[in-house]
Structures are given as structure tokens and as C-alpha cells.
DRENTORKOL-3810 file (N, C-alpha, C; in nm, 4 decimals):
REM DRENTORKOL-3810
@n.u->0.0949; n.v->-0.1249; n.w->0.0022; ca.u->-0.0160; ca.v->-0.0025; ca.w->0.0194; c.u->0.1277; c.v->0.1226; c.w->-0.0146
@n.u->0.2022; n.v->0.1228; n.w->0.0817; ca.u->0.2998; ca.v->0.2283; ca.w->0.0804; c.u->0.3467; c.v->0.2539; c.w->-0.0786
@n.u->0.3641; n.v->0.1855; n.w->-0.1349; ca.u->0.4227; ca.v->0.1730; ca.w->-0.2608; c.u->0.3319; c.v->0.2738; c.w->-0.3564
@n.u->0.2041; n.v->0.2468; n.w->-0.3722; ca.u->0.0582; ca.v->0.2603; ca.w->-0.4454; c.u->0.0712; c.v->0.4099; c.w->-0.3863
@n.u->0.0745; n.v->0.4422; n.w->-0.2412; ca.u->0.0814; ca.v->0.5788; ca.w->-0.2089; c.u->0.1734; c.v->0.6725; c.w->-0.2752
@n.u->0.2896; n.v->0.6300; n.w->-0.2450; ca.u->0.4296; ca.v->0.6753; ca.w->-0.2808; c.u->0.3991; c.v->0.7063; c.w->-0.4922
@n.u->0.3523; n.v->0.6060; n.w->-0.5753; ca.u->0.3540; ca.v->0.6519; ca.w->-0.6985; c.u->0.2295; c.v->0.7084; c.w->-0.7321
@n.u->0.1280; n.v->0.7417; n.w->-0.6773; ca.u->0.0093; ca.v->0.7835; ca.w->-0.7103; c.u->-0.0022; c.v->0.9021; c.w->-0.7763
@n.u->0.0984; n.v->0.9778; n.w->-0.7523; ca.u->0.0928; ca.v->1.1541; ca.w->-0.8135; c.u->0.1517; c.v->1.1057; c.w->-0.9640
@n.u->0.2409; n.v->1.0150; n.w->-0.9747; ca.u->0.3051; ca.v->0.9857; ca.w->-1.1065; c.u->0.2074; c.v->0.8790; c.w->-1.2113
@n.u->0.0937; n.v->0.8579; n.w->-1.1338; ca.u->0.0184; ca.v->0.7369; ca.w->-1.1993; c.u->-0.0994; c.v->0.8425; c.w->-1.2556
@n.u->-0.1557; n.v->0.9429; n.w->-1.1522; ca.u->-0.2650; ca.v->1.0377; ca.w->-1.1942; c.u->-0.1909; c.v->1.1254; c.w->-1.3187
@n.u->-0.0220; n.v->1.1627; n.w->-1.3225; ca.u->0.0418; ca.v->1.2500; ca.w->-1.4359; c.u->-0.0339; c.v->1.1725; c.w->-1.5689
@n.u->0.0107; n.v->1.0214; n.w->-1.5426; ca.u->0.0063; ca.v->0.9509; ca.w->-1.7113; c.u->-0.1260; c.v->0.9513; c.w->-1.7558
@n.u->-0.2297; n.v->0.9326; n.w->-1.6439; ca.u->-0.3568; ca.v->0.9246; ca.w->-1.6944; c.u->-0.4155; c.v->1.0651; c.w->-1.7552
@n.u->-0.3833; n.v->1.1672; n.w->-1.6707; ca.u->-0.4491; ca.v->1.3167; ca.w->-1.7303; c.u->-0.3303; c.v->1.3353; c.w->-1.8355
@n.u->-0.2259; n.v->1.3058; n.w->-1.8686; ca.u->-0.1628; ca.v->1.3022; ca.w->-2.0197; c.u->-0.2490; c.v->1.2450; c.w->-2.1074
@n.u->-0.2891; n.v->1.1264; n.w->-2.1057; ca.u->-0.3641; ca.v->1.0250; ca.w->-2.1875; c.u->-0.4690; c.v->1.0892; c.w->-2.2705
@n.u->-0.5648; n.v->1.1708; n.w->-2.1602; ca.u->-0.6766; ca.v->1.2215; ca.w->-2.1887; c.u->-0.6638; c.v->1.3476; c.w->-2.2207
@n.u->-0.5743; n.v->1.4680; n.w->-2.1643; ca.u->-0.5979; ca.v->1.6163; ca.w->-2.1496; c.u->-0.4658; c.v->1.6451; c.w->-2.2091
@n.u->-0.3751; n.v->1.5923; n.w->-2.2422; ca.u->-0.2404; ca.v->1.6464; ca.w->-2.2304; c.u->-0.1448; c.v->1.6980; c.w->-2.1423
@n.u->-0.0204; n.v->1.7582; n.w->-2.2038; ca.u->0.1021; ca.v->1.7323; ca.w->-2.1127; c.u->0.0881; c.v->1.8978; c.w->-2.0325
@n.u->0.0232; n.v->1.9846; n.w->-2.0569; ca.u->-0.0206; ca.v->2.0792; ca.w->-1.9595; c.u->-0.0888; c.v->2.0541; c.w->-1.8637
@n.u->-0.2107; n.v->1.9899; n.w->-1.8869; ca.u->-0.2838; ca.v->1.9419; ca.w->-1.7544; c.u->-0.2365; c.v->1.8547; c.w->-1.6860
@n.u->-0.1790; n.v->1.7424; n.w->-1.7280; ca.u->-0.0975; ca.v->1.6422; ca.w->-1.6928; c.u->0.0266; c.v->1.7127; c.w->-1.5856
@n.u->0.0782; n.v->1.7838; n.w->-1.6255; ca.u->0.1911; ca.v->1.8716; ca.w->-1.5354; c.u->0.0968; c.v->1.9336; c.w->-1.4258
@n.u->0.0072; n.v->2.0006; n.w->-1.4562; ca.u->-0.0422; ca.v->2.0764; ca.w->-1.3218; c.u->-0.1127; c.v->1.9529; c.w->-1.2604
@n.u->-0.1353; n.v->1.8705; n.w->-1.2976; ca.u->-0.2117; ca.v->1.7264; ca.w->-1.2002; c.u->-0.1098; c.v->1.6859; c.w->-1.1320
@n.u->-0.0117; n.v->1.6594; n.w->-1.1814; ca.u->0.1389; ca.v->1.6098; ca.w->-1.0940; c.u->0.1638; c.v->1.7121; c.w->-0.9636
@n.u->0.1854; n.v->1.8539; n.w->-1.0134; ca.u->0.2247; ca.v->1.9251; ca.w->-0.9361; c.u->0.1442; c.v->1.9224; c.w->-0.8045
@n.u->0.0212; n.v->1.9588; n.w->-0.8441; ca.u->-0.1101; ca.v->1.9880; ca.w->-0.7358; c.u->-0.1150; c.v->1.8443; c.w->-0.6357
@n.u->-0.0928; n.v->1.7338; n.w->-0.7226; ca.u->-0.0926; ca.v->1.5871; ca.w->-0.6354; c.u->0.0162; c.v->1.5673; c.w->-0.5678
@n.u->0.1475; n.v->1.5907; n.w->-0.6319; ca.u->0.2234; ca.v->1.5912; ca.w->-0.5187; c.u->0.2354; c.v->1.6811; c.w->-0.4289
@n.u->0.2212; n.v->1.8158; n.w->-0.4120; ca.u->0.2006; ca.v->1.8999; ca.w->-0.3139; c.u->0.1018; c.v->1.8692; c.w->-0.2111
@n.u->-0.0108; n.v->1.8224; n.w->-0.2775; ca.u->-0.1006; ca.v->1.8025; ca.w->-0.1508; c.u->-0.0483; c.v->1.6500; c.w->-0.0817
@n.u->0.0403; n.v->1.5656; n.w->-0.1442; ca.u->0.0514; ca.v->1.4139; ca.w->-0.0915; c.u->0.1848; c.v->1.4832; c.w->0.0147
@n.u->0.2521; n.v->1.5746; n.w->-0.0233; ca.u->0.3647; ca.v->1.6042; ca.w->0.0947; c.u->0.2879; c.v->1.6918; c.w->0.1821
@n.u->0.2083; n.v->1.7641; n.w->0.1874; ca.u->0.1191; ca.v->1.8352; ca.w->0.2827; c.u->0.0431; c.v->1.7370; c.w->0.3619
@n.u->-0.0077; n.v->1.6261; n.w->0.2993; ca.u->-0.0919; ca.v->1.5145; ca.w->0.4066; c.u->-0.0171; c.v->1.4313; c.w->0.4746
@n.u->0.1156; n.v->1.4147; n.w->0.4447; ca.u->0.2449; ca.v->1.3231; ca.w->0.5230; c.u->0.2832; c.v->1.4171; c.w->0.6108
@n.u->0.3099; n.v->1.5206; n.w->0.5919; ca.u->0.3615; ca.v->1.6091; ca.w->0.7034; c.u->0.2405; c.v->1.6320; c.w->0.8229
@n.u->0.1015; n.v->1.6634; n.w->0.7703; ca.u->0.0256; ca.v->1.6826; ca.w->0.8643; c.u->-0.0130; c.v->1.5379; c.w->0.9870
@n.u->-0.0080; n.v->1.4182; n.w->0.8810; ca.u->-0.0274; ca.v->1.2876; ca.w->0.9370; c.u->0.0918; c.v->1.2160; c.w->1.0286
@n.u->0.1987; n.v->1.2451; n.w->0.9933; ca.u->0.3029; ca.v->1.1700; ca.w->1.0243; c.u->0.4126; c.v->1.2610; c.w->1.1107
@n.u->0.3824; n.v->1.4066; n.w->1.0732; ca.u->0.4728; ca.v->1.5042; ca.w->1.1507; c.u->0.6176; c.v->1.5208; c.w->1.0913
@n.u->0.6402; n.v->1.4422; n.w->0.9771; ca.u->0.7912; ca.v->1.4874; ca.w->0.9186; c.u->0.7631; c.v->1.4891; c.w->0.7557
@n.u->0.8900; n.v->1.4940; n.w->0.7290; ca.u->0.9166; ca.v->1.5386; ca.w->0.5933; c.u->0.9924; c.v->1.4173; c.w->0.5366
@n.u->0.8927; n.v->1.3700; n.w->0.4234; ca.u->0.9554; ca.v->1.2345; ca.w->0.3560; c.u->1.0080; c.v->1.2871; c.w->0.2601
@n.u->1.1712; n.v->1.2041; n.w->0.2457; ca.u->1.2622; ca.v->1.2812; ca.w->0.1217; c.u->1.2296; c.v->1.2616; c.w->0.0116
@n.u->1.1696; n.v->1.1232; n.w->-0.0018; ca.u->1.1236; ca.v->1.0750; ca.w->-0.1239; c.u->1.0252; c.v->1.1840; c.w->-0.2130
@n.u->0.9241; n.v->1.1962; n.w->-0.1267; ca.u->0.8245; ca.v->1.2996; ca.w->-0.1894; c.u->0.8586; c.v->1.4399; c.w->-0.2093
@n.u->0.9623; n.v->1.4888; n.w->-0.1323; ca.u->1.0342; ca.v->1.6142; ca.w->-0.1677; c.u->1.0702; c.v->1.6090; c.w->-0.2735
@n.u->1.1536; n.v->1.4917; n.w->-0.3226; ca.u->1.2366; ca.v->1.5031; ca.w->-0.4345; c.u->1.1644; c.v->1.5161; c.w->-0.5366
@n.u->1.0565; n.v->1.4294; n.w->-0.5267; ca.u->0.9651; ca.v->1.4061; ca.w->-0.6504; c.u->0.8823; c.v->1.5470; c.w->-0.6877
@n.u->0.8417; n.v->1.5965; n.w->-0.5687; ca.u->0.8186; ca.v->1.7321; ca.w->-0.5625; c.u->0.8731; c.v->1.8431; c.w->-0.6293
@n.u->1.0219; n.v->1.8098; n.w->-0.6078; ca.u->1.1063; ca.v->1.9528; ca.w->-0.6694; c.u->1.1333; c.v->1.9194; c.w->-0.8073
@n.u->1.1195; n.v->1.7856; n.w->-0.8527; ca.u->1.1099; ca.v->1.7296; ca.w->-0.9959; c.u->1.0215; c.v->1.7992; c.w->-1.0542
@n.u->0.9038; n.v->1.7634; n.w->-1.0145; ca.u->0.7667; ca.v->1.7813; ca.w->-1.0724; c.u->0.7933; c.v->2.0017; c.w->-1.1062
@n.u->0.8355; n.v->2.0342; n.w->-0.9826; ca.u->0.8299; ca.v->2.1618; ca.w->-1.0075; c.u->0.9238; c.v->2.2424; c.w->-1.1018
@n.u->1.0192; n.v->2.1581; n.w->-1.0920; ca.u->1.1770; ca.v->2.2472; ca.w->-1.1937; c.u->1.1265; c.v->2.1992; c.w->-1.2893
@n.u->1.0886; n.v->2.0669; n.w->-1.3812; ca.u->1.0751; ca.v->2.0191; ca.w->-1.4929; c.u->0.9266; c.v->2.0488; c.w->-1.5494
@n.u->0.8093; n.v->2.0445; n.w->-1.4500; ca.u->0.6871; ca.v->2.0657; ca.w->-1.4692; c.u->0.6642; c.v->2.2345; c.w->-1.5037
@n.u->0.7314; n.v->2.3269; n.w->-1.4413; ca.u->0.7550; ca.v->2.4621; ca.w->-1.4039; c.u->0.7999; c.v->2.4901; c.w->-1.5802
@n.u->0.9065; n.v->2.4434; n.w->-1.5688; ca.u->0.9589; ca.v->2.4698; ca.w->-1.7399; c.u->0.8872; c.v->2.4621; c.w->-1.8101
@n.u->0.8074; n.v->2.3454; n.w->-1.8367; ca.u->0.7034; ca.v->2.3192; ca.w->-1.9423; c.u->0.6103; c.v->2.3854; c.w->-1.9678
@n.u->0.5350; n.v->2.4304; n.w->-1.8315; ca.u->0.4485; ca.v->2.5015; ca.w->-1.8233; c.u->0.4905; c.v->2.6670; c.w->-1.8639
@n.u->0.6064; n.v->2.6927; n.w->-1.8329; ca.u->0.6323; ca.v->2.8539; ca.w->-1.8674; c.u->0.6860; c.v->2.8486; c.w->-1.9972
@n.u->0.7297; n.v->2.7641; n.w->-2.0407; ca.u->0.8013; ca.v->2.7955; ca.w->-2.2109; c.u->0.6930; c.v->2.7179; c.w->-2.2877
@n.u->0.5923; n.v->2.6687; n.w->-2.2796; ca.u->0.4848; ca.v->2.6191; ca.w->-2.3388; c.u->0.5770; c.v->2.5236; c.w->-2.4434
@n.u->0.6488; n.v->2.4407; n.w->-2.3679; ca.u->0.7519; ca.v->2.3367; ca.w->-2.5115; c.u->0.7097; c.v->2.1992; c.w->-2.4124
@n.u->0.6521; n.v->2.1026; n.w->-2.4813; ca.u->0.6493; ca.v->1.9747; ca.w->-2.4336; c.u->0.7633; c.v->1.8862; c.w->-2.4255
@n.u->0.8660; n.v->1.9223; n.w->-2.4912; ca.u->0.9843; ca.v->1.8481; ca.w->-2.4596; c.u->1.0458; c.v->1.8848; c.w->-2.3468
@n.u->1.0558; n.v->2.0305; n.w->-2.3136; ca.u->1.1187; ca.v->2.0257; ca.w->-2.1514; c.u->1.0454; c.v->1.9450; c.w->-2.0708
END
């Protein structure tokens, strides 16, 4: 169950990408990862490093994709 919880934002990203495109999928990935980090912080009281790294990757590369409107980035 923990593995599914950790991979859930990536899973939602690919579903949104298939049906709505890269820009919607990028926003879905960023928002779900951010929510996951906040929920983990509130429930467990600590920061999970894997989730923070995933959030950073989504923010950096997803932010570039949204800013430049270039699906290659």
C-alpha cells in the first residue's frame, strides 16, 4: 500500500496526459504531489525525502514545461 501511495501522483500524471495533454498532466502532477507532501506532514509529522524530491522534480521540469509551453522540456 505504501508503494501505491508513493507512486500515486505519477500515476495520475500519466492518466491526465493520456486524456488531456501535457499541460494539464503537469499541473495534476504538481498539485497531487504537493497535496501528498502536505498530508504526509500533517499525519506523520515529518517530511519524507522521497516525496520532497519528487515534488522538486515536478516543480522544476513541470514549471519549465508550463512556462515555456514546450512539451519537450
